[in-house]
C-alpha positions in Angstrom: 45.6 -6.7 121.2 43.4 -4.9 123.7 40.2 -6.4 122.4 41.6 -9.9 122.7 42.6 -9.2 126.2 39.0 -8.2 126.9 37.8 -11.5 125.4 40.3 -13.3 127.6 39.0 -11.5 130.7 35.5 -12.6 129.8 36.8 -16.1 129.4 38.4 -16.0 132.8 35.2 -14.7 134.4 33.1 -17.4 132.7 34.5 -20.1 134.9 34.9 -22.6 132.1 31.8 -21.7 130.1 33.7 -19.8 127.5 36.9 -21.1 125.9 39.4 -19.2 123.8 41.3 -21.1 121.1 43.8 -19.8 118.6 44.3 -21.2 115.1 47.6 -20.4 113.3 48.4 -21.1 109.7 50.0 -24.5 109.5 53.2 -23.3 107.8 53.9 -20.2 109.9 53.8 -21.2 113.6 53.7 -24.3 115.8 51.0 -24.6 118.4 53.6 -23.8 121.1 54.7 -20.7 119.3 51.1 -19.6 119.0 50.4 -20.1 122.7 53.6 -18.3 123.6 52.7 -15.3 121.4 49.3 -14.9 123.0 50.8 -15.4 126.5 53.3 -12.6 125.9 50.4 -10.4 125.2 48.6 -11.4 128.4 46.0 -13.6 126.7 45.4 -17.0 128.2 44.3 -19.6 125.7 42.5 -22.9 126.3 44.2 -24.4 123.2 46.0 -23.6 120.0 46.1 -25.5 116.7 48.1 -25.2 113.5 45.9 -25.9 110.5 45.5 -24.8 106.9 43.2 -21.8 106.9 41.8 -22.8 103.5 40.8 -26.1 105.0 38.5 -24.4 107.5 37.3 -21.5 105.2 39.3 -18.7 106.9 39.9 -16.0 104.3 41.8 -13.4 106.4 43.1 -12.5 109.8 42.2 -11.9 112.4 39.1 -14.1 112.3 37.0 -14.8 115.3 34.5 -17.6 115.2 31.8 -18.0 117.9 31.0 -21.7 118.3 28.1 -22.9 120.4 28.3 -25.8 122.9 26.9 -28.1 120.2 30.0 -27.4 118.0 28.1 -25.3 115.4 29.5 -22.0 114.3 27.1 -19.3 115.4 28.9 -16.2 114.0 32.2 -15.2 112.3 34.0 -11.9 112.3 37.0 -11.2 110.0 39.5 -8.3 110.1 40.1 -5.6 112.7 36.7 -4.5 113.9 35.6 -1.0 114.7 34.6 -0.4 118.3 30.9 -0.8 117.5 31.4 -4.2 115.9 33.6 -5.3 118.9 30.7 -4.4 121.2 28.3 -6.3 119.0 30.6 -9.4 119.1 30.7 -9.2 122.9 26.9 -9.0 123.1 26.6 -12.0 120.8 29.1 -14.0 123.0 26.9 -13.2 126.1 23.8 -14.3 124.1 25.4 -17.7 123.4 27.3 -18.1 126.7 24.6 -18.7 129.2 26.0 -18.1 132.7 28.9 -16.0 131.6 29.7 -13.0 133.8 29.3 -9.6 132.1 32.0 -7.0 132.6 29.7 -5.2 135.0 29.8 -8.2 137.2 26.3 -9.4 136.5 25.4 -12.8 135.1 23.8 -13.5 131.8 
């Protein structure tokens, strides 16, 4: 889960501008179990929810959805991403998250 730790570090540096939520299949894990799983991996979450994946259109895991401050889905990535796609995702996050601190310490 190194990439998700990277996202969590960006979340921490964002000072509340970026939130990380986890969604688990309703039948497989409780919200507490989901939070505990991520916590064991060193990933802080702002929330966790157990929900039917089909109800929200999730077709596979992992799935990352970037949601803007207006609640609209900006982008979705599904599956384990190659390094190039991970980098593109991070750039897209910074494009949406105004004021987020980049990994080089400079603001967006």
